[in-house]
N, CA, C and O of each residue as an XYZ file, in Angstrom:
580
protein
N      18.053    -17.466     41.138
C      17.735    -18.308     41.867
C      17.320    -19.987     40.897
O      16.610    -19.757     39.918
N      17.599    -21.160     41.042
C      17.652    -22.067     39.805
C      16.760    -22.940     39.883
O      16.660    -23.955     40.571
N      15.859    -22.284     38.821
C      14.999    -23.638     38.455
C      14.741    -25.024     37.888
O      14.967    -25.136     36.684
N      14.124    -26.556     38.812
C      13.942    -27.832     38.952
C      12.787    -27.719     37.910
O      12.097    -26.745     37.609
N      12.774    -29.613     37.229
C      11.462    -29.497     36.378
C      10.923    -30.389     37.434
O      11.598    -31.397     37.639
N       9.814    -30.230     38.174
C       9.000    -30.770     38.989
C       9.185    -31.964     38.808
O       8.952    -32.200     39.993
N       9.437    -33.151     38.318
C       9.773    -35.133     37.327
C      11.704    -34.503     38.651
O      12.244    -35.092     39.587
N      12.065    -33.020     37.889
C      13.539    -34.558     39.403
C      12.904    -33.842     40.680
O      13.732    -33.926     41.588
N      12.029    -33.328     41.004
C      11.791    -32.889     42.066
C      11.015    -34.532     43.392
O      11.070    -34.957     44.546
N      10.475    -34.757     42.201
C       9.947    -35.871     42.170
C       9.886    -37.069     43.089
O       9.190    -37.527     43.995
N      11.370    -37.439     42.132
C      11.889    -38.058     41.800
C      13.004    -38.854     43.150
O      13.369    -39.991     43.449
N      13.270    -37.021     43.805
C      14.413    -36.732     44.550
C      13.608    -37.310     46.252
O      14.097    -38.116     47.044
N      12.299    -36.574     46.375
C      11.380    -37.309     46.924
C      11.533    -38.537     47.247
O      12.134    -38.935     48.245
N      10.826    -39.419     46.157
C      11.255    -40.738     46.157
C      12.174    -41.329     47.202
O      11.970    -41.934     48.255
N      13.127    -40.991     46.628
C      14.430    -41.713     47.170
C      13.987    -41.340     48.480
O      13.547    -42.006     49.417
N      14.132    -40.536     48.377
C      13.912    -39.870     50.618
C      12.499    -40.484     51.197
O      11.729    -39.823     51.895
N      12.292    -41.749     50.830
C      10.821    -42.337     51.081
C      10.168    -41.561     51.807
O      10.136    -41.230     52.992
N       9.309    -41.180     50.244
C       7.733    -39.893     51.230
C       6.760    -41.314     51.167
O       6.661    -41.977     50.135
N       6.375    -41.505     51.874
C       4.929    -42.187     51.059
C       4.649    -42.000     49.570
O       5.637    -41.663     48.918
N       3.740    -42.120     49.034
C       2.539    -41.881     48.351
C       2.394    -40.636     48.238
O       2.954    -39.825     47.500
N       0.931    -40.427     49.675
C      -0.155    -39.779     48.977
C       0.254    -38.768     49.697
O      -0.393    -37.722     49.648
N       1.866    -38.905     50.839
C       2.494    -37.120     50.938
C       3.150    -36.946     49.465
O       2.210    -36.591     48.753
N       3.980    -37.004     48.908
C       4.134    -36.645     47.429
C       3.073    -37.133     46.467
O       3.568    -38.156     45.993
N       1.607    -36.913     45.796
C       0.999    -36.653     45.637
C       1.004    -35.376     45.711
O       1.438    -34.727     44.759
N       0.557    -34.791     46.775
C       0.213    -34.165     47.294
C       1.381    -32.605     47.662
O       1.296    -31.445     48.064
N       2.473    -33.674     47.154
C       3.529    -32.424     46.934
C       3.480    -31.944     46.095
O       3.250    -30.736     46.065
N       3.692    -32.731     44.933
C       3.431    -33.072     43.384
C       2.092    -32.005     43.458
O       2.448    -30.847     43.675
N       1.138    -32.127     43.365
C      -0.278    -32.094     43.174
C       0.151    -29.811     43.027
O      -0.260    -28.998     42.200
N       1.114    -29.619     44.291
C       1.022    -28.780     44.489
C       1.948    -27.531     44.030
O       1.786    -26.333     43.800
N       3.173    -28.621     44.022
C       4.071    -27.623     42.846
C       3.125    -26.873     41.032
O       2.973    -25.710     40.657
N       2.661    -28.377     40.294
C       1.879    -28.124     39.692
C       0.711    -27.000     39.245
O       0.355    -26.301     38.296
N       0.375    -27.349     40.648
C      -0.559    -25.776     40.494
C       0.199    -24.250     41.174
O      -0.323    -23.137     41.107
N       1.681    -24.601     41.885
C       2.477    -22.797     41.033
C       2.946    -22.476     40.196
O       3.227    -21.327     39.854
N       3.188    -23.794     39.517
C       4.251    -24.165     38.102
C       3.066    -22.922     36.755
O       3.373    -22.152     35.845
N       1.258    -23.532     37.589
C       0.885    -22.631     36.368
C       0.936    -21.697     36.493
O       0.989    -21.059     37.545
N       0.934    -21.136     34.769
C       1.484    -19.168     34.974
C      -0.450    -18.595     34.617
O      -1.413    -18.997     33.964
N      -0.047    -17.297     35.674
C      -1.701    -16.693     36.763
C      -2.761    -16.195     34.964
O      -2.554    -15.981     33.770
N      -4.024    -16.265     36.113
C      -4.295    -15.285     34.180
C      -4.198    -14.644     33.633
O      -4.664    -14.698     32.495
N      -3.439    -13.487     34.150
C      -4.224    -12.049     33.896
C      -2.891    -12.080     32.780
O      -2.665    -11.331     31.829
N      -2.209    -13.117     33.239
C      -0.536    -13.442     32.091
C      -1.089    -14.497     30.306
O      -0.648    -14.914     29.235
N      -1.616    -14.460     30.672
C      -2.584    -15.084     29.503
C      -3.850    -14.362     28.584
O      -4.354    -14.486     27.467
N      -3.961    -13.801     29.413
C      -5.052    -11.989     29.117
C      -4.542    -10.888     27.302
O      -5.213    -10.524     26.336
N      -2.629    -10.705     27.797
C      -2.318    -10.509     26.855
C      -2.869    -10.921     25.518
O      -3.150    -12.089     25.248
N      -3.039     -9.695     24.523
C      -3.382     -9.695     23.323
C      -2.294     -9.747     22.364
O      -1.657     -8.739     22.669
N      -1.560    -10.402     21.201
C      -0.795     -9.739     19.908
C      -0.259     -8.182     20.198
O      -0.657     -7.152     20.741
N       1.002     -8.731     19.417
C       1.247     -7.486     19.055
C       0.993     -7.050     17.986
O       1.362     -7.847     17.124
N       0.122     -5.361     17.202
C      -0.425     -5.613     15.660
C       0.657     -5.485     14.728
O       1.418     -4.527     14.592
N       0.620     -6.917     13.906
C       2.069     -6.177     12.467
C       1.071     -4.881     12.413
O      -0.115     -4.556     12.475
N       3.145     -4.092     12.162
C       2.293     -2.754     11.052
C       4.019     -3.082      9.949
O       5.128     -3.616      9.960
N       2.767     -2.020      8.915
C       3.456     -1.226      7.232
C       3.854     -0.051      7.981
O       3.455      0.505      9.004
N       4.966      0.183      6.952
C       5.439      1.678      6.457
C       4.403      2.718      5.564
O       4.223      2.079      4.527
N       4.123      3.184      5.522
C       3.228      4.062      4.541
C       4.121      6.218      4.529
O       4.370      7.024      5.426
N       4.235      6.230      3.379
C       4.816      7.693      3.888
C       3.435      8.977      2.978
O       3.225      9.044      1.767
N       2.987      9.515      3.703
C       2.626     10.257      3.946
C       2.637     12.083      2.441
O       2.638     13.192      2.976
N       2.640     12.054      1.588
C       3.388     13.001      1.218
C       2.695     14.699      1.162
O       1.508     14.557      0.871
N       2.941     15.836      1.293
C       3.318     17.260      0.916
C       2.829     17.251     -0.710
O       3.766     17.201     -1.507
N       1.533     17.293     -1.257
C       1.850     17.291     -2.739
C       0.365     18.778     -2.864
O      -0.542     18.788     -3.696
N       0.564     19.636     -1.959
C      -0.403     20.794     -2.350
C      -0.776     21.342     -3.364
O      -1.863     21.902     -3.505
N       0.566     21.180     -4.627
C      -0.033     22.222     -5.124
C       0.181     21.724     -6.961
O       0.410     22.508     -7.882
N      -0.016     19.885     -7.086
C       0.168     18.727     -7.620
C       1.406     18.745     -8.395
O       1.417     18.275     -9.532
N       2.565     19.310     -7.805
C       3.962     19.235     -8.048
C       4.218     17.632     -8.544
O       4.837     17.624     -9.608
N       3.921     16.361     -8.076
C       4.273     14.809     -7.728
C       4.301     14.920     -9.545
O       3.432     15.527    -10.170
N       5.317     14.301    -10.109
C       6.245     13.777     -9.229
C       8.160     14.180    -10.113
O       9.245     13.640    -10.332
N       7.297     15.687    -10.332
C       8.775     16.274    -11.046
C      10.282     17.575    -10.139
O      11.310     18.147    -10.503
N       9.078     17.359     -8.287
C       9.988     18.403     -8.084
C      10.405     17.364     -6.525
O       9.883     16.249     -6.527
N      11.012     17.608     -5.671
C      11.533     17.525     -3.850
C      10.222     18.453     -3.883
O       9.717     19.491     -4.309
N      10.012     17.019     -2.930
C       8.170     17.418     -1.653
C       8.924     16.629     -0.550
O       9.898     15.876     -0.558
N       7.850     17.235      0.669
C       7.955     16.712      2.264
C       7.071     15.044      2.737
O       6.566     14.378      1.833
N       7.051     14.905      3.161
C       6.442     14.091      3.535
C       6.319     13.357      5.377
O       7.149     13.767      6.189
N       5.186     12.250      5.866
C       5.006     12.680      7.196
C       5.497     10.570      7.015
O       4.763     10.294      6.066
N       6.051      9.548      7.294
C       6.787      8.432      8.170
C       5.283      7.784      8.914
O       5.210      7.889     10.138
N       4.519      7.355      8.426
C       2.964      6.619      8.961
C       3.547      4.966      8.741
O       4.187      4.352      7.887
N       2.934      4.696      9.993
C       2.424      3.384     10.816
C       0.968      2.634     10.403
O       0.171      3.477      9.991
N       0.456      1.358     10.407
C      -0.724      1.440      9.916
C      -0.821     -1.026     10.550
O      -0.213     -2.061     10.819
N      -1.722     -0.536     10.419
C      -1.875     -2.079     10.968
C      -1.686     -2.606      9.617
O      -2.049     -1.822      8.740
N      -1.082     -4.036      9.102
C      -0.446     -5.016      8.089
C      -1.177     -5.469      7.463
O      -0.759     -6.051      6.462
N      -2.769     -5.433      7.750
C      -3.271     -5.968      6.994
C      -4.630     -4.846      6.008
O      -5.213     -5.139      4.964
N      -4.729     -3.843      6.676
C      -5.216     -2.681      6.267
C      -5.298     -1.205      4.797
O      -6.068     -0.294      5.100
N      -4.910     -1.119      4.052
C      -5.064     -0.998      3.129
C      -4.750      0.631      3.542
O      -5.542      1.295      4.210
N      -2.606      1.493      2.687
C      -2.662      2.178      3.440
C      -3.043      3.198      2.497
O      -2.553      4.325      2.564
N      -3.947      2.849      1.561
C      -5.473      4.615      1.004
C      -6.294      4.851      2.174
O      -6.977      5.854      2.380
N      -6.148      3.685      3.033
C      -7.341      4.951      4.286
C      -6.153      6.095      5.124
O      -6.531      7.140      5.653
N      -4.930      5.709      5.104
C      -4.352      6.633      5.757
C      -4.879      8.545      6.010
O      -4.392      9.553      6.523
N      -5.249      8.429      5.796
C      -5.537     10.132      5.666
C      -7.339     10.183      5.972
O      -7.830     11.171      6.517
N      -8.008      9.252      5.634
C      -9.382      9.016      6.256
C      -8.735      8.808      8.190
O      -9.550      8.783      9.112
N      -8.278      8.772      8.261
C      -7.635      7.756      9.138
C      -6.591      9.570     10.548
O      -6.377      9.849     11.728
N      -6.400     10.068      9.249
C      -5.774     11.548      9.702
C      -6.650     12.084     10.189
O      -6.686     12.353     11.390
N      -7.795     12.430      9.137
C      -8.611     13.660      9.302
C      -9.843     12.790      9.850
O     -10.974     12.985      9.407
N      -9.614     11.938     10.714
C     -10.552     10.890     11.517
C     -10.192     11.792     13.421
O     -11.034     12.098     14.265
N      -8.415     11.987     13.489
C      -7.657     12.078     14.785
C      -7.660     13.737     15.026
O      -7.886     14.341     16.075
N      -7.370     14.209     13.857
C      -8.274     16.089     13.606
C      -9.182     15.838     13.768
O      -9.083     15.815     14.994
N     -10.391     15.521     13.552
C     -11.755     15.931     13.990
C     -12.168     15.863     16.139
O     -12.625     16.503     17.086
N     -11.542     14.547     15.714
C     -11.941     13.961     17.687
C     -10.736     15.069     18.154
O     -11.241     15.945     18.856
N      -9.299     15.258     17.952
C      -8.945     16.260     18.443
C      -9.819     17.091     18.642
O     -10.349     17.307     19.732
N     -10.084     17.704     17.488
C     -10.928     19.453     17.360
C     -11.959     19.299     18.424
O     -12.874     20.115     18.314
N     -12.061     18.446     19.458
C     -14.345     18.346     20.041
C     -13.601     18.752     21.460
O     -14.391     19.123     22.329
N     -11.700     18.737     21.965
C     -11.494     18.359     22.789
C     -10.718     19.228     23.302
O      -9.866     19.709     22.554
N     -10.783     19.714     24.808
C     -10.701     21.609     25.102
C      -9.643     21.906     24.224
O      -9.638     22.834     23.415
N      -8.547     20.901     24.455
C      -7.199     22.342     23.807
C      -7.915     22.340     21.899
O      -8.040     23.352     21.209
N      -8.172     21.284     21.585
C      -9.313     21.127     19.848
C      -9.195     22.177     19.449
O      -8.706     22.887     18.571
N     -10.316     22.091     21.136
C     -11.347     23.935     21.236
C     -10.801     25.163     19.849
O     -10.989     25.645     18.733
N      -9.876     25.083     21.305
C      -8.489     26.327     22.398
C      -8.283     26.346     21.050
O      -8.908     27.240     20.481
N      -7.123     25.147     19.853
C      -6.476     25.728     18.843
C      -6.529     24.323     17.690
O      -5.701     23.469     17.373
N      -8.162     24.653     17.226
C      -8.664     23.594     16.538
C      -6.739     23.031     15.257
O      -5.611     23.519     15.330
N      -7.201     22.072     14.462
C      -5.536     21.661     13.510
C      -6.410     21.723     12.697
O      -7.490     21.159     12.869
N      -6.002     22.710     11.208
C      -7.308     23.532      9.970
C      -6.259     22.098      9.271
O      -6.848     21.171      8.714
N      -5.030     22.091      9.370
C      -4.289     21.025      8.126
C      -3.702     19.693      8.295
O      -3.833     19.128      9.381
N      -2.896     18.982      7.072
C      -2.837     18.024      7.499
C      -1.097     17.655      8.567
O      -0.655     16.637      9.100
N      -0.563     19.152      8.440
C       0.279     19.639      9.060
C       0.028     19.776      9.874
O      -0.049     18.726     10.512
N      -0.247     20.745     10.474
C      -0.888     21.185     11.942
C      -0.679     19.632     12.572
O       0.298     19.174     13.166
N      -2.362     18.797     12.110
C      -2.278     17.686     12.195
C      -1.611     16.657     12.932
O      -1.711     16.264     14.094
N      -1.003     16.367     12.091
C      -0.193     15.381     12.535
C       1.453     16.046     13.695
O       1.682     15.160     14.519
N       2.218     16.957     13.827
C       3.107     17.889     14.264
C       2.510     18.372     15.673
O       3.262     18.785     16.555
N       0.614     18.272     15.900
C      -0.065     18.676     17.408
C      -1.147     17.846     17.705
O      -1.578     17.939     18.855
N      -1.740     16.984     16.881
C      -1.657     15.401     17.991
C      -1.291     14.814     18.281
O      -0.819     13.893     17.615
N      -1.246     14.922     19.449
C      -0.812     13.581     20.542
C      -0.648     11.470     20.330
O      -1.350     10.471     20.484
N      -0.077     11.620     20.156
C       0.359      9.671     19.478
C      -1.008      9.143     20.105
O      -1.689      8.161     19.808
N      -1.155     10.009     20.956
C      -2.097      8.982     21.666
C      -3.799      8.598     20.869
O      -4.535      7.611     20.874
N      -3.855      9.901     20.282
C      -5.420     10.357     19.424
C      -5.207      9.057     17.636
O      -6.081      8.592     16.904
N      -3.827      8.931     17.597
C      -3.645      8.739     16.696
C      -4.075      7.213     16.485
O      -5.054      6.854     15.829
N      -3.059      6.268     17.240
C      -3.315      5.114     17.737
C      -4.503      4.826     18.337
O      -4.398      3.621     18.568
N      -5.873      5.282     18.846
C      -6.587      5.112     18.731
C      -7.623      4.435     17.008
O      -8.287      3.399     17.026
N      -7.510      5.118     16.062
C      -6.754      5.389     15.255
C      -6.289      4.200     14.226
O      -6.465      3.803     13.074
N      -5.842      4.017     14.977
C      -4.554      2.694     14.246
C      -4.013      2.584     13.177
O      -3.893      1.837     12.206
N      -3.407      4.473     14.014
C      -2.400      5.077     12.993
C      -0.519      5.246     13.947
O      -0.526      5.440     15.162
N       0.462      5.167     13.402
C       1.001      5.737     14.552
C       2.216      6.533     13.857
O       3.084      5.977     13.184
N       2.181      7.325     14.006
C       3.594      8.415     13.367
C       4.390      8.219     14.011
O       4.460      8.079     15.232
N       5.700      8.164     12.548
C       6.399      7.747     13.511
C       7.789      9.355     13.366
O       8.938      9.447     13.799
N       6.713     10.573     12.377
C       7.847     11.044     12.391
C       6.723     12.523     13.043
O       5.535     12.497     12.723
N       7.227     13.638     13.881
C       5.966     14.878     13.537
C       6.876     16.017     12.755
O       6.971     17.236     12.898
N       7.188     15.541     12.309
C       7.739     17.275     11.694
C       8.218     16.666      9.489
O       7.937     15.470      9.574
N       8.420     16.758      8.834
C       8.430     16.790      7.360
C       9.631     15.947      7.282
O      10.716     16.326      7.723
N       9.418     14.650      6.648
C      11.188     14.969      5.974
C      10.327     14.588      4.592
O       9.177     14.279      4.281
N      12.205     14.907      3.688
C      11.792     15.038      2.113
C      12.017     13.906      1.788
O      12.834     13.089      2.212
N      11.034     13.844      0.771
C      10.805     12.339      0.233
C      11.840     12.490     -0.994
O      11.857     13.337     -1.887
N      12.744     11.339     -0.737
C      13.640     10.682     -2.126
C      13.604     10.158     -3.467
O      14.151      9.055     -3.470
N      13.244     10.444     -4.451
C      13.042     10.298     -6.058
C      13.676      9.193     -6.776
O      14.283      9.622     -7.757
N      13.748      8.004     -6.650
C      14.340      6.893     -8.008
C      13.948      6.887     -8.707
O      12.767      7.233     -8.724
N      14.832      6.349    -10.287
C      14.528      5.078    -10.635
C      14.584      3.909    -10.699
O      14.452      3.200    -11.696
N      14.864      3.504     -9.225
C      15.343      2.679     -8.924
C      16.567      1.782    -10.134
O      16.804      0.600    -10.386
N      16.985      2.838    -10.524
C      18.220      1.991    -10.856
C      19.992      2.247    -10.402
O      20.670      3.231    -10.696
N      20.414      1.069     -9.640
C      21.874      1.274     -9.754
C      22.431      1.090    -10.648
O      22.167      0.041    -11.237
N      23.473      1.982    -11.218
C      24.247      2.494    -12.361
C      25.821      1.821    -11.753
O      26.396      1.623    -10.682
N      26.123      1.567    -13.864
C      27.007      1.354    -13.451
C      28.280      2.245    -13.624
O      28.412      3.386    -14.069
N      29.446      1.064    -12.967
C      31.086      2.162    -12.633
C      31.563      2.340    -13.853
O      32.595      2.989    -14.024
């Protein structure tokens, strides 16, 4: 259905010799119909996120050997240092649920793999990889040919 501006509609109606009072009522009705609904205005803007990688290094091997980690996102204005605390908070909350009492998570790896995304979202954390991925090291130099 084509859309037309209200001012153009008003000009067309004027050309057809409609009385000014009727024209005004029609324009007011069209303006009211064109306004957005109240529910549309209440949408909150999307949260900007940044990426962080949580590295699994239980033996303190960093940076000598290859290691695995999980890719996560958290709000851009938050410190990445709070990432582990967010995982812990989600794990504590999960362990208080019925399912968590039956099979509580005991490690960070279990928490990331088992806890549903909704629980992490409540802590403003988004897990992008449920299974650990290999973390590659680089010296940040491009070799010359």
